[in-house]
Steps between C-alpha positions, in 0.01 A plus 500: 500500500461249235162447337585144387229254584443122466275377216130497593308174477175354622471301828526163335812609316658640810428184705639274220834681507506528878444118515806450279709715723366314804656181372839669511439659840407162647820341352690796646354431844584134479850572399531746798370223729756263359784748548392561863495117549859485371594792724373300801731213401816706483790411730595748775814640632579566866559864613667599827193562720715730717563766230355831634305779350433827676151561640334765716653353816832414361645184339254217422605155375366361180338235715328771704366667192267207437305618809442141594350396170624219283570706174632841426471710190765778499499786256837657453414863436754693297624812672710816398677604817459871581267574212157666556167307477451624142812304395424171663422201293170533323492133420540391863241761600256356251569134596508545876198745494287231352552285811232612746283229671738244662243287680464264199865433503502459880215242469744280288770539765688759298663824613569781248774748583713755320873468526599841377851529355540847651558624860217435745419839632500671161308227319245470788410863467415415132279208605314727743460779238343237266275378789613138475457271798683190415813392701803704379855418547835626367721235322769754417765328712406143413365499141828368372430187703132480448525564121815301438567456128261762400548868385469727796282811476233325291142414605451141614207287636641205704311221672620322809399201697568434875549161632543534868798733542634444150418723204496411138456704176259342270436744220599851375422722209576849372415759227174407331466202740396736775190607294325218691476747786291752297134502415484822301686359201306186493175703505632728219585187298124428501408818334505587135779737506717304750790660671547754225874440496727476202599139550145373458375335185193722424316585179613801297371823659452360844590755765851450643548828673707329774765410241597864501497544877822579694433179690199271469445508874546881560304816420638853544828387644362264772403138528126514425395374844665783679266769376202388712725506812613853411135611452418351838756731664761243577868608518727320263821608683717201534 
């Protein structure tokens, strides 16, 4: 544990420096708004609405996955076929686990669903072990069509729009782009020590214990979020 600390100042000095930072924060917010405005003006590309994913009752078309809403956000969960829960993607577990309350999305006519890239039965058991309740499908047999032109086996967040019976892809992102799903990292970024990871620009002596970790989203050989499920007595047999 590092004993490094920020410099100490009086309240007036603290507020003066915070006010300087606030100018940059507001500029950052305005730029984020501008990027979102540009994103809303992107062209879209049509996708075959009849492409199917596997659900609890068998094949479901991409159109049906909208659940009658106008928009769909699909998270393409990475999957390692035949591997135990401990070896499933910690990044996808982190991202998807941050998505809980869906009513706010639904109020804007948006459905959120997971299109796992592994087999349905196996991956659905992982969903249940984690205690997630969002719609869950397998895109294992259709991801080459749904993710055309992209590297398979990688995490993706894809946005779709429905116009009657036609479906269009309007946006997608991957890698650090999926951090938008998470609140933990954003909260960490507000604290003095941040994420405590090696890539961060921090003062000398700041703790960066997670730079030494086997994986920044795992502890003791498991994705971090799994431990509370194990302690609750859930079986992770998948």
